[in-house]
C-alpha positions in Angstrom: -0.3 0.1 0.1 1.7 3.7 -0.9 1.9 5.4 2.1 2.8 9.2 1.8 1.5 10.8 5.1 2.0 9.3 8.3 0.9 10.5 11.8 3.6 9.6 14.4 2.1 9.3 18.0 5.2 9.1 20.3 7.5 10.3 17.9 10.4 12.0 20.0 10.1 8.9 22.7 12.6 5.7 22.1 11.2 3.6 19.7 8.9 6.7 17.7 12.4 8.4 16.9 13.6 5.6 15.6 10.8 5.0 13.0 10.9 8.9 11.9 14.5 8.2 11.2 13.8 5.1 9.4 11.4 6.5 7.4 12.9 9.5 6.5 15.9 7.9 5.1 14.0 5.0 3.6 11.0 6.8 1.4 12.2 10.7 -0.4 9.0 11.5 -0.7 7.3 10.8 2.7 6.1 13.7 5.1 5.8 12.6 8.8 4.1 14.8 11.6 5.1 13.7 14.9 2.2 14.5 17.5 4.1 14.2 21.3 3.2 15.4 24.8 7.0 15.6 25.6 6.0 14.1 28.8 9.8 13.0 30.9 10.4 10.5 28.1 9.6 12.6 25.2 13.4 13.6 23.7 13.3 16.1 20.8 17.5 15.6 20.8 16.0 12.2 19.4 15.1 14.1 16.2 17.5 16.5 16.1 19.3 15.5 12.7 16.0 15.6 11.1 14.9 18.7 12.9 15.3 21.1 9.8 14.0 18.1 7.2 10.9 19.6 5.4 9.4 16.9 5.1 9.2 16.3 9.4 6.6 18.4 10.9 6.6 18.6 15.2 3.0 19.5 16.4 3.6 19.4 20.9 0.4 17.9 22.1 -1.1 15.3 24.1 -3.3 12.5 22.3 -6.1 12.3 24.9 -6.9 15.8 23.1 -9.2 15.7 20.5 -9.2 19.6 18.8 -5.0 18.2 18.0 -5.6 15.1 17.3 -8.0 16.4 14.4 -5.7 18.9 13.6 -2.2 17.2 13.1 -4.6 13.8 11.6 -6.1 16.3 8.8 -3.9 15.0 6.2 -2.4 12.1 7.4 -2.9 8.6 5.2 -2.0 6.4 7.8 -1.3 7.3 11.5 1.2 5.3 13.6 0.5 4.9 17.7 3.6 5.0 19.5 2.4 7.2 22.6 2.1 5.6 26.1 3.1 4.9 29.1 5.5 2.1 28.9 7.3 1.7 31.9 6.5 -0.9 34.6 8.3 0.5 37.7 6.4 3.3 37.4 2.8 2.0 37.1 3.4 0.1 40.4 3.1 3.6 41.4 0.6 5.1 40.0 -1.5 3.2 37.3 -3.5 6.1 36.2 -1.3 7.6 33.9 -1.0 4.9 31.8 -5.0 4.4 31.7 -5.6 8.0 30.1 -2.8 8.3 27.9 -2.6 3.8 27.0 -6.4 3.8 27.2 -8.4 7.5 26.3 -5.7 8.1 24.0 -6.0 4.9 22.3 -10.3 6.4 22.3 -9.5 9.7 20.9 -7.4 8.8 18.1 -9.6 6.7 16.6 -12.7 8.3 16.4 -10.9 11.0 14.6 -9.3 8.3 12.6 -12.8 7.4 12.0 -13.9 10.3 11.4 -11.4 11.2 8.9 -11.5 7.7 7.3 -7.8 7.3 6.9 -6.3 4.6 5.2 -4.6 2.9 8.1 -4.5 2.9 11.9 -0.9 1.0 13.3 -1.3 0.4 16.8 2.1 -0.6 19.1 1.1 -3.0 21.6 4.0 -5.3 23.6 4.0 -8.9 24.3 3.3 -8.2 28.4 -0.1 -8.0 27.4 0.0 -12.0 27.1 1.5 -12.4 30.6 4.4 -15.2 31.1 5.2 -18.6 29.8 7.3 -21.2 31.6 7.7 -22.9 27.9 6.6 -22.5 24.4 5.8 -19.4 22.7 2.8 -17.4 22.4 0.8 -16.4 18.6 -1.9 -13.6 17.9 -3.8 -15.9 19.5 -2.2 -16.8 22.8 -4.8 -15.3 25.3 -4.6 -11.6 27.0 -3.3 -12.5 30.7 -1.4 -9.1 31.3 -0.2 -9.0 35.3 0.7 -4.9 35.1 -1.7 -2.0 35.0 1.3 -0.9 32.6 0.6 -4.4 30.7 -3.6 -4.2 31.3 -3.8 -1.1 29.6 -1.4 -2.0 27.0 -4.0 -5.2 26.4 -7.8 -2.9 26.6 -5.9 -0.3 23.7 -5.7 -3.0 21.4 -9.5 -4.5 22.2 -10.5 -0.9 21.6 -8.8 -1.3 18.4 -10.1 -4.7 17.2 -13.4 -3.4 17.9 -13.3 -0.3 16.1 -12.4 -2.7 13.3 -14.8 -5.2 14.1 -17.5 -2.3 14.5 -17.0 0.6 12.3 -14.5 -1.4 9.8 -11.8 1.0 10.5 -8.6 -0.7 8.9 -6.5 -1.1 12.2 -3.3 -3.5 12.7 -1.3 -4.4 15.7 1.7 -5.0 16.0 3.3 -7.0 19.7 7.5 -6.0 19.8 9.7 -8.1 22.6 12.2 -5.5 24.5 13.6 -3.6 22.6 17.4 -2.3 23.0 18.9 0.4 21.3 20.0 4.2 20.5 17.8 6.6 22.1 16.1 4.7 24.9 15.5 6.7 27.6 18.1 5.0 31.0 15.6 3.2 33.1 14.6 0.6 30.5 17.5 -2.0 31.5 19.5 -2.2 29.3 20.3 1.5 28.7 20.4 2.2 32.7 23.0 -0.9 32.8 24.9 0.6 30.5 25.6 4.0 31.6 25.6 2.6 35.8 28.2 1.1 34.5 30.0 3.4 32.9 29.2 5.8 36.1 30.7 1.9 38.5 27.7 2.8 40.2 25.5 -0.7 41.7 23.9 -2.5 38.3 20.2 -3.4 40.6 18.8 -6.6 39.9 15.5 -8.1 40.8 14.9 -11.2 42.4 17.3 -14.2 41.3 17.8 -12.6 38.3 16.9 -15.4 35.8 13.5 -13.8 34.9 13.5 -14.6 30.5 13.3 -11.6 28.5 13.6 -11.9 24.2 15.6 -8.5 22.7 15.0 -6.5 19.5 17.4 -4.3 18.1 14.5 -1.1 17.6 16.0 -0.8 13.8 15.3 -3.9 13.1 11.8 -3.1 15.2 10.8 0.0 13.0 11.8 -1.8 9.6 8.8 -4.7 10.6 6.3 -2.3 11.7 7.3 -0.3 8.7 6.4 -3.8 6.5 3.3 -4.1 8.6 1.9 -1.0 8.0 2.7 -1.4 4.1 1.6 -4.9 3.8 0.1 -5.9 6.6 -3.6 -7.1 6.4 -6.1 -5.0 7.8 -7.6 -6.4 11.1 -5.0 -8.8 12.5 -2.2 -9.2 14.9 1.1 -9.7 14.4 4.3 -10.1 16.5 8.1 -9.0 16.0 10.0 -10.9 18.3 14.3 -11.3 18.4 14.3 -14.1 18.7 16.9 -13.8 21.3 16.1 -15.4 24.7 18.0 -14.1 27.6 17.8 -13.9 30.9 17.9 -10.7 33.3 21.7 -12.3 34.7 22.6 -13.0 31.3 22.0 -9.9 29.8 23.7 -7.4 32.7 27.1 -10.2 32.4 27.4 -9.0 28.8 26.5 -5.3 29.3 29.8 -5.5 32.0 32.3 -7.3 29.7 31.3 -5.1 27.2 31.5 -1.9 29.1 34.9 -2.9 30.8 33.2 -3.4 34.4 32.9 -6.4 36.0 30.2 -8.1 38.4 31.5 -6.4 41.3 29.0 -3.8 40.0 25.7 -6.5 40.5 23.2 -5.9 43.1 21.0 -8.2 44.0 17.4 -6.1 44.9 13.4 -7.3 46.4 11.5 -8.3 43.1 9.2 -6.6 42.2 5.9 -7.6 42.1 4.5 -9.7 39.7 7.4 -9.8 38.1 6.1 -11.9 34.7 9.2 -14.9 34.9 9.5 -15.4 30.7 8.6 -13.7 27.4 8.3 -15.3 24.7 6.6 -15.4 21.2 6.8 -16.6 17.3 7.4 -14.9 15.1 5.9 -17.1 12.0 3.0 -14.6 10.5 5.2 -11.5 9.9 7.9 -14.1 8.7 5.9 -15.1 6.3 5.7 -11.4 4.9 9.2 -11.6 4.3 10.5 -10.4 7.6 13.3 -11.4 10.2 16.0 -9.3 12.6 18.5 -8.3 11.0 21.5 -8.3 14.1 22.2 -11.2 16.5 22.2 -9.8 20.1 25.9 -9.6 20.3 26.1 -7.0 17.5 23.5 -5.0 18.9 24.2 -4.8 22.3 28.0 -4.3 21.3 26.3 -1.5 18.9 24.3 -0.5 21.8 26.9 0.5 24.1 29.0 2.2 22.0 26.4 4.5 21.5 25.9 5.5 24.2 30.1 5.5 25.0 30.0 7.6 22.1 26.5 10.0 23.1 27.9 10.6 26.9 26.1 14.2 26.5 22.5 13.0 25.3 22.0 10.6 28.7 23.8 12.7 30.5 21.5 15.5 30.6 18.7 13.0 31.1 20.8 11.7 34.3 21.6 14.4 36.3 17.6 16.4 36.1 14.5 15.1 37.6 15.2 11.0 36.1 18.2 10.7 38.3 16.7 12.5 41.5 13.4 9.6 41.8 15.9 6.6 40.7 19.0 8.3 43.0 16.2 7.5 45.8 14.5 4.4 44.0 18.5 2.9 44.4 18.5 3.7 47.9 15.9 2.3 49.2 16.4 -0.9 47.1 19.5 -1.3 48.1 19.2 -0.2 51.9 16.7 -3.1 51.2 18.7 -5.6 49.9 21.3 -4.8 52.7 18.9 -5.5 55.6 17.3 -9.0 54.1 14.2 -8.1 53.5 
């Protein structure tokens, strides 16, 4: 399908900014509008290299605001909705923002897309909606068992999206990706947090026994998959996107320490978080039928990622010295205190 005008919501975030750069690099005739509220994880520095591109336009706004959404969507062929609250730990502390952005915001977008008769609406979801599994891999038909306020809000949004296809005929698509990593990821997620902490010789706090398993997907590979689904996916369908690289959190941590030139002495064991899913695993057979497979191995992707954070210290240093830094310093101190006391 030919798509030349795309509204990307949440485009100043990690995956959204990588996707925008991918689109502008791959399609000379494509125009992109980026609607982003610029909450703590939204960072226009992520898009500095395309800021002056005449094919790119930024709109500061909230997807929960119907007026701004309709204005941003007015000339679009398609919408790709990355806008979301995504951090599990934050959802355990306060779930209201997750319900507002992930569910209510999705509803506002769907209503505007229906009114304006968009050709494509693509919802960016997560493997976490399936919950945990001890063996095997989830397919797109697997039941949903979200276990945190974050994953529950994403599951609710997915169901809402599908309802608009079944009831109103809206041409929707959903992608559910495994854990992404790569350049420009906000340093509260495991890999960028541990990489930057390692550079500063700060503790790397591992929940529980460190044997929780995640499938890791390099963000550039994910962006190519999302682009493929947007143009060639079947309306009303869900597509899992997996990296095929399942590793425990401890294995990821040890690899990061090696790449950063640090020792295991930086590892700190902390009390597990509530409802911590043991293992995520996706079957990507469906999207493979469209011709996609990840290009990067985990070893290649992690090396590229560590090198990026090493060469872009000003980017993450600016973030970690602000409100984020104060928030997480308090979290570390509390976790380490509990760990040392045996709680």
